[in-house]
A tleap script that builds the chain and sets N, CA, C and O, in Angstrom:
source leaprc.protein.ff14SB
mol = sequence {
  NMET SER VAL GLU LEU THR GLU LYS ALA ALA
  VAL GLU VAL ARG ARG VAL MET GLU GLU ASN
  ASP THR GLU ALA GLY THR PHE LEU ARG ILE
  GLY VAL SER GLY GLY GLY CYS SER GLY LEU
  SER TYR ASP PHE ARG PHE ASP GLU GLU PHE
  ASP GLU ALA ASN ASP LYS LYS LEU GLU GLN
  HIE GLY ILE THR LEU VAL VAL ASP LYS LYS
  SER ALA LEU PHE LEU ASP GLY THR THR VAL
  ASP TRP HIE GLU GLY ILE ASP ALA ARG GLY
  PHE THR PHE ASN ASN PRO ASN ALA VAL LYS
  SER CYS GLY CYS GLY SER SER PHE GLN CALA
}
set mol.1.N position { 83.540 112.492 177.192 }
set mol.1.CA position { 82.304 111.912 176.704 }
set mol.1.C position { 82.474 111.572 175.240 }
set mol.1.O position { 82.921 112.391 174.437 }
set mol.2.N position { 82.110 110.355 174.913 }
set mol.2.CA position { 82.188 109.992 173.507 }
set mol.2.C position { 80.997 109.132 173.100 }
set mol.2.O position { 80.629 108.177 173.783 }
set mol.3.N position { 80.417 109.496 171.981 }
set mol.3.CA position { 79.390 108.701 171.321 }
set mol.3.C position { 79.877 108.563 169.893 }
set mol.3.O position { 80.228 109.555 169.253 }
set mol.4.N position { 79.900 107.351 169.398 }
set mol.4.CA position { 80.388 107.125 168.040 }
set mol.4.C position { 79.222 106.789 167.120 }
set mol.4.O position { 78.398 105.929 167.428 }
set mol.5.N position { 79.169 107.476 165.995 }
set mol.5.CA position { 78.214 107.196 164.942 }
set mol.5.C position { 79.001 106.504 163.839 }
set mol.5.O position { 79.939 107.084 163.292 }
set mol.6.N position { 78.632 105.272 163.507 }
set mol.6.CA position { 79.367 104.567 162.463 }
set mol.6.C position { 79.089 105.206 161.103 }
set mol.6.O position { 78.132 105.963 160.941 }
set mol.7.N position { 79.932 104.892 160.146 }
set mol.7.CA position { 79.749 105.432 158.806 }
set mol.7.C position { 78.430 104.962 158.198 }
set mol.7.O position { 77.750 105.738 157.527 }
set mol.8.N position { 78.061 103.700 158.424 }
set mol.8.CA position { 76.781 103.185 157.921 }
set mol.8.C position { 75.608 103.956 158.520 }
set mol.8.O position { 74.652 104.280 157.816 }
set mol.9.N position { 75.679 104.249 159.812 }
set mol.9.CA position { 74.616 105.008 160.465 }
set mol.9.C position { 74.561 106.428 159.921 }
set mol.9.O position { 73.477 106.974 159.719 }
set mol.10.N position { 75.719 107.026 159.684 }
set mol.10.CA position { 75.765 108.391 159.149 }
set mol.10.C position { 75.134 108.459 157.757 }
set mol.10.O position { 74.432 109.420 157.441 }
set mol.11.N position { 75.377 107.455 156.934 }
set mol.11.CA position { 74.777 107.410 155.602 }
set mol.11.C position { 73.255 107.379 155.718 }
set mol.11.O position { 72.564 108.073 154.972 }
set mol.12.N position { 72.734 106.587 156.640 }
set mol.12.CA position { 71.284 106.489 156.823 }
set mol.12.C position { 70.708 107.786 157.392 }
set mol.12.O position { 69.638 108.221 156.966 }
set mol.13.N position { 71.397 108.404 158.339 }
set mol.13.CA position { 70.945 109.682 158.901 }
set mol.13.C position { 70.875 110.730 157.794 }
set mol.13.O position { 69.900 111.474 157.696 }
set mol.14.N position { 71.916 110.785 156.959 }
set mol.14.CA position { 71.956 111.743 155.856 }
set mol.14.C position { 70.801 111.483 154.871 }
set mol.14.O position { 70.179 112.424 154.378 }
set mol.15.N position { 70.523 110.212 154.591 }
set mol.15.CA position { 69.432 109.861 153.685 }
set mol.15.C position { 68.086 110.357 154.235 }
set mol.15.O position { 67.281 110.932 153.502 }
set mol.16.N position { 67.858 110.127 155.527 }
set mol.16.CA position { 66.608 110.562 156.156 }
set mol.16.C position { 66.512 112.082 156.161 }
set mol.16.O position { 65.437 112.632 155.920 }
set mol.17.N position { 67.608 112.760 156.430 }
set mol.17.CA position { 67.607 114.222 156.436 }
set mol.17.C position { 67.256 114.771 155.048 }
set mol.17.O position { 66.468 115.708 154.920 }
set mol.18.N position { 67.852 114.175 154.022 }
set mol.18.CA position { 67.581 114.624 152.654 }
set mol.18.C position { 66.140 114.320 152.265 }
set mol.18.O position { 65.472 115.145 151.641 }
set mol.19.N position { 65.672 113.152 152.630 }
set mol.19.CA position { 64.306 112.742 152.306 }
set mol.19.C position { 63.270 113.666 152.952 }
set mol.19.O position { 62.203 113.903 152.385 }
set mol.20.N position { 63.590 114.182 154.132 }
set mol.20.CA position { 62.666 115.041 154.871 }
set mol.20.C position { 62.956 116.532 154.702 }
set mol.20.O position { 62.364 117.361 155.393 }
set mol.21.N position { 63.866 116.874 153.785 }
set mol.21.CA position { 64.214 118.280 153.533 }
set mol.21.C position { 64.471 119.050 154.823 }
set mol.21.O position { 63.889 120.114 155.036 }
set mol.22.N position { 65.340 118.519 155.685 }
set mol.22.CA position { 65.623 119.210 156.945 }
set mol.22.C position { 66.336 120.532 156.674 }
set mol.22.O position { 67.091 120.669 155.712 }
set mol.23.N position { 66.074 121.489 157.541 }
set mol.23.CA position { 66.648 122.829 157.431 }
set mol.23.C position { 68.165 122.780 157.622 }
set mol.23.O position { 68.686 121.898 158.304 }
set mol.24.N position { 68.858 123.730 157.019 }
set mol.24.CA position { 70.293 123.883 157.262 }
set mol.24.C position { 70.483 124.160 158.748 }
set mol.24.O position { 69.697 124.896 159.344 }
set mol.25.N position { 71.504 123.585 159.346 }
set mol.25.CA position { 71.752 123.775 160.771 }
set mol.25.C position { 71.080 122.734 161.650 }
set mol.25.O position { 71.258 122.745 162.868 }
set mol.26.N position { 70.312 121.838 161.048 }
set mol.26.CA position { 69.675 120.762 161.810 }
set mol.26.C position { 70.735 119.729 162.168 }
set mol.26.O position { 71.603 119.413 161.355 }
set mol.27.N position { 70.662 119.209 163.375 }
set mol.27.CA position { 71.619 118.201 163.818 }
set mol.27.C position { 70.878 117.007 164.405 }
set mol.27.O position { 69.664 117.044 164.606 }
set mol.28.N position { 71.627 115.959 164.673 }
set mol.28.CA position { 71.075 114.758 165.282 }
set mol.28.C position { 71.294 114.831 166.786 }
set mol.28.O position { 72.433 114.893 167.251 }
set mol.29.N position { 70.217 114.826 167.536 }
set mol.29.CA position { 70.309 114.843 168.996 }
set mol.29.C position { 70.135 113.414 169.500 }
set mol.29.O position { 69.159 112.740 169.172 }
set mol.30.N position { 71.095 112.968 170.300 }
set mol.30.CA position { 71.039 111.652 170.919 }
set mol.30.C position { 71.005 111.861 172.417 }
set mol.30.O position { 71.859 112.551 172.974 }
set mol.31.N position { 70.029 111.273 173.065 }
set mol.31.CA position { 69.893 111.453 174.502 }
set mol.31.C position { 69.241 110.268 175.164 }
set mol.31.O position { 69.028 109.221 174.553 }
set mol.32.N position { 68.929 110.459 176.435 }
set mol.32.CA position { 68.304 109.430 177.262 }
set mol.32.C position { 67.148 110.083 178.002 }
set mol.32.O position { 67.258 111.212 178.480 }
set mol.33.N position { 66.047 109.362 178.090 }
set mol.33.CA position { 64.916 109.842 178.875 }
set mol.33.C position { 64.363 108.688 179.697 }
set mol.33.O position { 64.588 107.523 179.366 }
set mol.34.N position { 63.647 109.001 180.756 }
set mol.34.CA position { 63.044 107.965 181.579 }
set mol.34.C position { 61.912 107.286 180.841 }
set mol.34.O position { 61.152 107.932 180.120 }
set mol.35.N position { 61.800 105.971 181.024 }
set mol.35.CA position { 60.705 105.235 180.388 }
set mol.35.C position { 61.200 103.976 179.717 }
set mol.35.O position { 62.373 103.618 179.819 }
set mol.36.N position { 60.313 103.324 179.043 }
set mol.36.CA position { 60.655 102.068 178.385 }
set mol.36.C position { 60.570 100.915 179.358 }
set mol.36.O position { 60.443 101.128 180.564 }
set mol.37.N position { 60.635 99.725 178.864 }
set mol.37.CA position { 60.453 98.551 179.721 }
set mol.37.C position { 61.662 98.263 180.608 }
set mol.37.O position { 61.565 97.452 181.529 }
set mol.38.N position { 62.804 98.913 180.348 }
set mol.38.CA position { 63.981 98.690 181.189 }
set mol.38.C position { 64.358 99.899 182.034 }
set mol.38.O position { 65.345 99.846 182.768 }
set mol.39.N position { 63.595 100.989 181.949 }
set mol.39.CA position { 63.842 102.144 182.812 }
set mol.39.C position { 64.293 103.392 182.100 }
set mol.39.O position { 63.861 104.486 182.460 }
set mol.40.N position { 65.160 103.271 181.087 }
set mol.40.CA position { 65.644 104.418 180.323 }
set mol.40.C position { 65.448 104.133 178.840 }
set mol.40.O position { 65.609 102.997 178.393 }
set mol.41.N position { 65.102 105.159 178.084 }
set mol.41.CA position { 64.919 105.008 176.643 }
set mol.41.C position { 65.883 105.926 175.902 }
set mol.41.O position { 66.242 106.999 176.388 }
set mol.42.N position { 66.292 105.486 174.723 }
set mol.42.CA position { 67.126 106.323 173.873 }
set mol.42.C position { 66.251 107.364 173.181 }
set mol.42.O position { 65.166 107.053 172.690 }
set mol.43.N position { 66.736 108.591 173.149 }
set mol.43.CA position { 66.083 109.685 172.443 }
set mol.43.C position { 66.957 109.974 171.229 }
set mol.43.O position { 68.126 110.330 171.378 }
set mol.44.N position { 66.411 109.828 170.048 }
set mol.44.CA position { 67.170 109.899 168.799 }
set mol.44.C position { 66.328 110.694 167.816 }
set mol.44.O position { 65.379 110.166 167.237 }
set mol.45.N position { 66.677 111.983 167.622 }
set mol.45.CA position { 65.816 112.844 166.805 }
set mol.45.C position { 66.610 113.998 166.214 }
set mol.45.O position { 67.740 114.274 166.617 }
set mol.46.N position { 65.989 114.662 165.249 }
set mol.46.CA position { 66.582 115.857 164.666 }
set mol.46.C position { 66.169 117.060 165.498 }
set mol.46.O position { 65.058 117.112 166.026 }
set mol.47.N position { 67.074 118.028 165.609 }
set mol.47.CA position { 66.822 119.199 166.436 }
set mol.47.C position { 67.561 120.389 165.832 }
set mol.47.O position { 68.477 120.226 165.027 }
set mol.48.N position { 67.152 121.570 166.230 }
set mol.48.CA position { 67.811 122.800 165.780 }
set mol.48.C position { 68.219 123.685 166.945 }
set mol.48.O position { 68.913 124.682 166.749 }
set mol.49.N position { 67.795 123.332 168.165 }
set mol.49.CA position { 68.111 124.144 169.340 }
set mol.49.C position { 69.325 123.586 170.070 }
set mol.49.O position { 69.359 122.413 170.441 }
set mol.50.N position { 70.317 124.442 170.268 }
set mol.50.CA position { 71.557 124.058 170.935 }
set mol.50.C position { 71.766 124.955 172.141 }
set mol.50.O position { 71.705 126.179 172.026 }
set mol.51.N position { 72.013 124.352 173.299 }
set mol.51.CA position { 72.259 125.085 174.538 }
set mol.51.C position { 73.753 124.976 174.861 }
set mol.51.O position { 74.234 123.927 175.290 }
set mol.52.N position { 74.458 126.055 174.650 }
set mol.52.CA position { 75.913 126.089 174.837 }
set mol.52.C position { 76.342 125.565 176.216 }
set mol.52.O position { 77.379 124.913 176.338 }
set mol.53.N position { 75.549 125.850 177.244 }
set mol.53.CA position { 75.904 125.465 178.613 }
set mol.53.C position { 75.629 123.993 178.902 }
set mol.53.O position { 76.309 123.402 179.741 }
set mol.54.N position { 74.656 123.389 178.235 }
set mol.54.CA position { 74.256 122.021 178.580 }
set mol.54.C position { 74.466 120.972 177.497 }
set mol.54.O position { 74.295 119.782 177.763 }
set mol.55.N position { 74.831 121.377 176.290 }
set mol.55.CA position { 74.993 120.440 175.183 }
set mol.55.C position { 76.432 120.384 174.710 }
set mol.55.O position { 77.189 121.346 174.834 }
set mol.56.N position { 76.789 119.228 174.163 }
set mol.56.CA position { 78.105 119.056 173.554 }
set mol.56.C position { 77.892 118.637 172.107 }
set mol.56.O position { 77.070 117.766 171.823 }
set mol.57.N position { 78.635 119.259 171.188 }
set mol.57.CA position { 78.557 118.936 169.761 }
set mol.57.C position { 79.738 118.065 169.357 }
set mol.57.O position { 80.866 118.256 169.811 }
set mol.58.N position { 79.442 117.106 168.489 }
set mol.58.CA position { 80.455 116.241 167.908 }
set mol.58.C position { 80.206 116.184 166.403 }
set mol.58.O position { 79.051 116.166 165.978 }
set mol.59.N position { 81.241 116.157 165.602 }
set mol.59.CA position { 81.117 115.993 164.148 }
set mol.59.C position { 81.660 114.618 163.797 }
set mol.59.O position { 82.803 114.292 164.118 }
set mol.60.N position { 80.830 113.807 163.129 }
set mol.60.CA position { 81.274 112.472 162.720 }
set mol.60.C position { 80.695 112.125 161.359 }
set mol.60.O position { 79.480 112.131 161.166 }
set mol.61.N position { 81.577 111.823 160.424 }
set mol.61.CA position { 81.181 111.416 159.069 }
set mol.61.C position { 80.230 112.429 158.429 }
set mol.61.O position { 79.305 112.045 157.715 }
set mol.62.N position { 80.456 113.720 158.683 }
set mol.62.CA position { 79.638 114.760 158.085 }
set mol.62.C position { 78.320 115.014 158.793 }
set mol.62.O position { 77.513 115.811 158.314 }
set mol.63.N position { 78.081 114.360 159.916 }
set mol.63.CA position { 76.858 114.539 160.694 }
set mol.63.C position { 77.219 115.235 162.004 }
set mol.63.O position { 78.181 114.852 162.670 }
set mol.64.N position { 76.448 116.257 162.374 }
set mol.64.CA position { 76.632 116.916 163.663 }
set mol.64.C position { 75.747 116.217 164.685 }
set mol.64.O position { 74.530 116.143 164.518 }
set mol.65.N position { 76.364 115.708 165.742 }
set mol.65.CA position { 75.656 115.062 166.846 }
set mol.65.C position { 75.662 116.011 168.027 }
set mol.65.O position { 76.640 116.723 168.257 }
set mol.66.N position { 74.564 116.020 168.778 }
set mol.66.CA position { 74.499 116.807 170.004 }
set mol.66.C position { 73.998 115.893 171.118 }
set mol.66.O position { 73.021 115.162 170.952 }
set mol.67.N position { 74.686 115.952 172.253 }
set mol.67.CA position { 74.315 115.166 173.439 }
set mol.67.C position { 74.288 116.115 174.624 }
set mol.67.O position { 75.232 116.877 174.835 }
set mol.68.N position { 73.199 116.073 175.407 }
set mol.68.CA position { 73.143 116.917 176.600 }
set mol.68.C position { 73.971 116.280 177.718 }
set mol.68.O position { 74.224 115.076 177.701 }
set mol.69.N position { 74.389 117.096 178.688 }
set mol.69.CA position { 75.284 116.634 179.750 }
set mol.69.C position { 74.719 115.473 180.562 }
set mol.69.O position { 75.446 114.537 180.894 }
set mol.70.N position { 73.427 115.526 180.882 }
set mol.70.CA position { 72.818 114.454 181.677 }
set mol.70.C position { 72.867 113.128 180.915 }
set mol.70.O position { 73.219 112.092 181.479 }
set mol.71.N position { 72.514 113.170 179.644 }
set mol.71.CA position { 72.519 111.953 178.829 }
set mol.71.C position { 73.929 111.422 178.617 }
set mol.71.O position { 74.136 110.214 178.502 }
set mol.72.N position { 74.892 112.327 178.566 }
set mol.72.CA position { 76.280 111.922 178.330 }
set mol.72.C position { 76.767 110.939 179.386 }
set mol.72.O position { 77.590 110.073 179.089 }
set mol.73.N position { 76.275 111.058 180.601 }
set mol.73.CA position { 76.672 110.128 181.667 }
set mol.73.C position { 76.268 108.693 181.331 }
set mol.73.O position { 76.984 107.750 181.668 }
set mol.74.N position { 75.130 108.529 180.672 }
set mol.74.CA position { 74.617 107.208 180.339 }
set mol.74.C position { 75.086 106.713 178.974 }
set mol.74.O position { 75.015 105.517 178.691 }
set mol.75.N position { 75.566 107.625 178.124 }
set mol.75.CA position { 75.914 107.272 176.752 }
set mol.75.C position { 77.402 107.194 176.475 }
set mol.75.O position { 77.795 106.816 175.372 }
set mol.76.N position { 78.241 107.538 177.433 }
set mol.76.CA position { 79.681 107.546 177.203 }
set mol.76.C position { 80.156 106.181 176.702 }
set mol.76.O position { 79.942 105.158 177.351 }
set mol.77.N position { 80.798 106.187 175.548 }
set mol.77.CA position { 81.311 104.955 174.961 }
set mol.77.C position { 80.329 104.237 174.048 }
set mol.77.O position { 80.651 103.174 173.517 }
set mol.78.N position { 79.142 104.794 173.854 }
set mol.78.CA position { 78.112 104.155 173.036 }
set mol.78.C position { 78.424 104.297 171.548 }
set mol.78.O position { 78.862 105.353 171.092 }
set mol.79.N position { 78.195 103.230 170.807 }
set mol.79.CA position { 78.304 103.241 169.351 }
set mol.79.C position { 76.910 103.096 168.765 }
set mol.79.O position { 76.171 102.176 169.115 }
set mol.80.N position { 76.556 104.012 167.872 }
set mol.80.CA position { 75.272 103.963 167.167 }
set mol.80.C position { 75.562 103.458 165.761 }
set mol.80.O position { 76.371 104.037 165.037 }
set mol.81.N position { 74.896 102.378 165.384 }
set mol.81.CA position { 75.128 101.753 164.083 }
set mol.81.C position { 73.805 101.597 163.352 }
set mol.81.O position { 72.738 101.771 163.940 }
set mol.82.N position { 73.877 101.273 162.080 }
set mol.82.CA position { 72.697 100.988 161.268 }
set mol.82.C position { 72.758 99.522 160.891 }
set mol.82.O position { 73.759 99.046 160.356 }
set mol.83.N position { 71.681 98.813 161.173 }
set mol.83.CA position { 71.603 97.386 160.859 }
set mol.83.C position { 70.480 97.174 159.855 }
set mol.83.O position { 69.359 97.651 160.038 }
set mol.84.N position { 70.800 96.457 158.801 }
set mol.84.CA position { 69.778 96.123 157.813 }
set mol.84.C position { 69.970 94.666 157.440 }
set mol.84.O position { 70.928 94.301 156.759 }
set mol.85.N position { 69.044 93.845 157.899 }
set mol.85.CA position { 69.138 92.429 157.625 }
set mol.85.C position { 67.765 91.818 157.468 }
set mol.85.O position { 66.745 92.505 157.529 }
set mol.86.N position { 67.760 90.535 157.269 }
set mol.86.CA position { 66.501 89.824 157.079 }
set mol.86.C position { 65.681 89.798 158.370 }
set mol.86.O position { 64.453 89.719 158.329 }
set mol.87.N position { 66.361 89.865 159.505 }
set mol.87.CA position { 65.690 89.779 160.805 }
set mol.87.C position { 65.241 91.129 161.368 }
set mol.87.O position { 64.278 91.196 162.133 }
set mol.88.N position { 65.942 92.209 160.989 }
set mol.88.CA position { 65.619 93.524 161.544 }
set mol.88.C position { 66.266 94.612 160.700 }
set mol.88.O position { 67.200 94.370 159.935 }
set mol.89.N position { 65.730 95.836 160.870 }
set mol.89.CA position { 66.272 96.993 160.166 }
set mol.89.C position { 66.121 98.198 161.083 }
set mol.89.O position { 65.023 98.476 161.565 }
set mol.90.N position { 67.213 98.915 161.329 }
set mol.90.CA position { 67.126 100.097 162.158 }
set mol.90.C position { 68.441 100.458 162.813 }
set mol.90.O position { 69.462 99.800 162.613 }
set mol.91.N position { 68.394 101.521 163.603 }
set mol.91.CA position { 69.574 101.962 164.337 }
set mol.91.C position { 69.735 101.096 165.575 }
set mol.91.O position { 68.755 100.739 166.227 }
set mol.92.N position { 70.972 100.764 165.890 }
set mol.92.CA position { 71.274 99.979 167.078 }
set mol.92.C position { 72.213 100.774 167.975 }
set mol.92.O position { 73.011 101.581 167.497 }
set mol.93.N position { 72.112 100.540 169.273 }
set mol.93.CA position { 72.935 101.216 170.265 }
set mol.93.C position { 73.750 100.165 171.006 }
set mol.93.O position { 73.189 99.303 171.682 }
set mol.94.N position { 75.064 100.234 170.880 }
set mol.94.CA position { 75.940 99.355 171.649 }
set mol.94.C position { 76.473 100.202 172.799 }
set mol.94.O position { 77.438 100.951 172.644 }
set mol.95.N position { 75.821 100.069 173.963 }
set mol.95.CA position { 76.090 100.927 175.105 }
set mol.95.C position { 76.779 100.122 176.212 }
set mol.95.O position { 76.156 99.247 176.813 }
set mol.96.N position { 78.050 100.406 176.485 }
set mol.96.CA position { 78.766 99.662 177.523 }
set mol.96.C position { 78.258 99.954 178.939 }
set mol.96.O position { 78.609 99.238 179.877 }
set mol.97.N position { 77.444 100.990 179.101 }
set mol.97.CA position { 76.904 101.343 180.415 }
set mol.97.C position { 75.608 100.613 180.737 }
set mol.97.O position { 75.152 100.634 181.880 }
set mol.98.N position { 75.017 99.973 179.748 }
set mol.98.CA position { 73.753 99.266 179.949 }
set mol.98.C position { 74.015 97.926 180.628 }
set mol.98.O position { 74.773 97.097 180.124 }
set mol.99.N position { 73.376 97.728 181.778 }
set mol.99.CA position { 73.511 96.452 182.487 }
set mol.99.C position { 72.382 95.501 182.114 }
set mol.99.O position { 72.471 94.294 182.336 }
set mol.100.N position { 71.317 96.061 181.544 }
set mol.100.CA position { 70.166 95.274 181.108 }
set mol.100.C position { 69.474 96.057 180.001 }
set mol.100.O position { 69.406 97.285 180.056 }
set mol.101.N position { 68.963 95.357 179.002 }
set mol.101.CA position { 68.197 96.047 177.969 }
set mol.101.C position { 67.023 95.195 177.562 }
set mol.101.O position { 66.985 93.990 177.815 }
set mol.102.N position { 66.060 95.841 176.925 }
set mol.102.CA position { 64.853 95.120 176.500 }
set mol.102.C position { 65.147 94.373 175.196 }
set mol.102.O position { 66.189 94.579 174.575 }
set mol.103.N position { 64.237 93.524 174.798 }
set mol.103.CA position { 64.408 92.731 173.598 }
set mol.103.C position { 64.477 93.554 172.331 }
set mol.103.O position { 65.157 93.168 171.381 }
set mol.104.N position { 63.781 94.688 172.298 }
set mol.104.CA position { 63.781 95.502 171.066 }
set mol.104.C position { 64.996 96.427 170.997 }
set mol.104.O position { 65.272 96.989 169.937 }
set mol.105.N position { 65.734 96.599 172.107 }
set mol.105.CA position { 66.935 97.409 172.102 }
set mol.105.C position { 66.714 98.907 172.218 }
set mol.105.O position { 67.660 99.682 172.082 }
set mol.106.N position { 65.477 99.329 172.466 }
set mol.106.CA position { 65.218 100.772 172.554 }
set mol.106.C position { 65.229 101.306 173.971 }
set mol.106.O position { 65.171 102.518 174.175 }
set mol.107.N position { 65.302 100.414 174.960 }
set mol.107.CA position { 65.415 100.889 176.342 }
set mol.107.C position { 66.446 100.039 177.076 }
set mol.107.O position { 66.763 98.921 176.671 }
set mol.108.N position { 66.961 100.605 178.174 }
set mol.108.CA position { 68.024 99.936 178.921 }
set mol.108.C position { 68.019 100.358 180.377 }
set mol.108.O position { 67.312 101.282 180.779 }
set mol.109.N position { 68.822 99.661 181.148 }
set mol.109.CA position { 69.008 99.966 182.564 }
set mol.109.C position { 70.508 100.169 182.772 }
set mol.109.O position { 71.316 99.391 182.267 }
set mol.110.N position { 70.875 101.201 183.507 }
set mol.110.CA position { 72.288 101.487 183.742 }
set mol.110.C position { 72.614 101.349 185.215 }
set mol.110.O position { 73.760 101.552 185.615 }
savepdb mol mol.pdb
quit
């Protein structure tokens, strides 16, 4: 299972963590949940609870990422990037498992 956080995305995650005074030991949880206009939505949040049996930890660019086993099936090979342009600003998910996604990029179908 692999999820890649780009360096640009890591810089933005770190900025948000510092801005919100997150507790030591807080990590970025990336997952998938049912919903959204295409069937599945990305879950992207800070968390402090880690389940040794169901979660996998990854360290990338100084950020600890956690993905649960169920979500890993849908996220394998996904790259999370930060985009800042005149047209849009935010995190983007380049997911090779998505066969269809919505216009805003926050939900997909696998």
